[in-house]
N, C-alpha and C positions, 0 to 999 in steps of 0.2 A: 369555841370550836366544837363542831359535832364530832362525837367519838364514834369510831367504826369498830363494831365487835368482830373479833377474830379468834379462832382457835389456835393455841400455841402448843406444839408437840416438840419438846426439846430434843428427843431422840436418845439413842444409845451411843456408847463409846465416846467419841469426841463431840457428840451432839450438844450436850450442855455447854461445853466450852465455847464452841463456835456460835451457839445461839446467844450466849451472853454478849459476845462481840457484835452480833447482828442487832440485838436489841439496843445496845449502846449507840450504835450508828443511827438507828431509827429514832432514838430519843434525842440525839444531837440535831436531827432534822425536824424535830417537833412533829413526828408522824402521829396522826390522831387515832392510834389503835387502842382498843380496850381489850386486853388479852384475857382469854379464858383457857387455863392450862388443862391439858389432857395428856394421856399416855398411849403409847403403841410400841410394837416390837417387844424387846425384852423387858422394857419398863412396864408394858401392859401385862406381860406374863407375871411379873413380880407383884404388881399392884392388884390385878384383877383376875389372874389365871387365864388371860386371853391376850394374844398379841395384837388384837384389834378390838378392844372392848366396845360394847354397844354404846356406852356413855360417850366415847370418843366420836363414834359415827353420828350420834344425835347432836353433839356439839357442832360438828362441821355442817350438818344439815341446817341447823338453826342459824349459824353465823354466815354460812355461804362463803367463808374465806378462812384459809388455814395457812400457817407457816410451820413447816416441818423440818426437823433435823434428820440426819441419817439414822436408819433403823437397822438393827442387827437381825440377820436371817441365818439360822444354822446351816452349815454346809453338809450336804449328803444325808440329811434327815431332819427330824424335828418338824416345826410348824412351817406352814406356807408363808411366803414373803408377804409382810403387811403392806409393802409398797404396791405389789401386784393387786392385792385385795382392795386397796384404796382406789386404784385406777378402775377396777371393775365395778366397784360399788357406786362410784360417782360418774362412771362413763367418761373418764379423763383420757380421751383418745389422742390428744395432741400434746406432745412434749416439746416445748420450744426452748432451744439452747443457743443463745447468742454467744459468739466468740469474737472478742475484740481486744486488740492490744491496748493495755492500760499504761504500761511503762515503756516509752519509746527508746530506741537505740539498740535493741537486741537483734538476734538473728531473724525473728519473725515480727518485724515491725509493720505497722499499718494494716494489720489483719482486721477485717470486718466481714464476718459471714454469720449465717444463721443455719442451724440444723434443726429440722422439724422431723420428729420421730413418731410414728404411729405407736400407740401405747397399749392396745388391748388385743391385738391379733398376732399372727405369725408364729414363729418357733419359740417365742419367749413366754408363752402363755402358761407353761408348766403342766401341759396335758401329757402325763407320762405313766407307763406301767411296765411291769416285768412279766416275762413268760418263763415259767419253770420248766426245766428239762432234767430228767434223771436225778431227781432229788435236790437239785440246786434251784431254790426259789427265785434266784436272781440271774439265771443263766443268760437271759436276753433282756436288754433294756430297750424300750421303744418310746420315742417322743413324737408327738403329733403336732404339726403346724397347721394353722387354719387362717387363711386370708379370704375375705369376702369382697365382692365388688362394692358393696355398700360401705364397708369399712375403708376400703381404698379411696372411694369417692370423698368420704368425710375428711380424711387427712389431706388428700390432694387439693380439694377445694380450699381447705384452711390454708395450705401452703401458698397456693396461687393468690388468694385474696390477701394474705399477710404480706406477701412480697409486693404486690401492687400498692396496697395502702401505706406501706412503709417506704415507698419510692425506690425499691430495689429493681435490678435490671434483669435478673435471670433466675430461673428455678432449674436445679439439676436433680433428676430422678435417679436415685441410687438403687441398684437391684443386683440380682444374681440369676437373671432369667436365662442365661446361657446353659446353666446346669439345672437349677430348680425351675423348670419351665412352667410348671403349673402354679406352684406356691408363690413365686415372685413374678412369674409371667403375667398373672392376672393384674398385679399392681402396675407393671409397666404398660400393659395394654390399656388399662383404664386411664393412666396418665396421658397416653397418646390421644385417646379418644376425647378426653376432656379438654385437652389443649386445642385440638382442631375445632371442637364444637363451641368453645367459649372464650379461650384465652389467647389464641393466636392473634398477633397484632397488638396485644396489650402488654405482653412481656415475652421474653425469650425463654425457651425450654431446651435443655439437652439432657442426655442420659449417660450414665457411666456404671460399669460393673464395680461392685463393692471392693474387690481386690485392688483394682486400678485406682479407685477413689482413695483408699487408704494410703497408697504410695504417693499419689498426687497431693494429698493433704500435707504430707511431710515435705515433699520436694518443692511444691509450688502452691501453697494454699491460696494465693492471691487470685488464682483463676476461678475460684468459686465465689458465689454470692449467697444464694439460698439453696440448701440441700433438703430434699425430702426423701424419706426411706421407711422401710418396714421396721418392726419392733427390734429384733435382734441386731440388725445392722446399725441401727441408730445408737 
């Protein structure tokens, strides 16, 4: 059997424990991976003085495949999230999260939906700064969100194509364009344009405000099929 090289990042906290279980499951399936261990997050700081060492980036580039556990990010200071840096470094714009009932008989039985989250834009980019006033260096905190039409088209095209190729029936665009009219309005506008130009007749599309979406996911998740949204909302 041909072995497939892959980078293995066990992660921080519970990472090594859940990674052991993951590897045991893969071994039981005779998965043909040849693991190359690397570090990131706090493990990277401890081992190399960098939460995302160059050796780790080089390993991922070489293998083109990585399995990563959770990484620790300091709260309120310290180094920038290694997860965010990885997404930016490798242009990982599509975060695909399937949600499916595994054990039947509970309150939320027969759930089968997919959430597709844009990974590199929006309010979750970490573009922040302080404005000093009267000797207080942190008197005002400002965070900047950036959405581009190109970025929106990338994730929306991925979502529509994913849904069609996987035999799904509907794509729901989740937004907050009623308040954030520019930042998420461009996302919704682009979705409407793309649907009319390319996907109408191939699949259904609807749209929902993020607040209502959160409520509906709790009350009646079965109404959803494939959801696509911006970074923070995802």
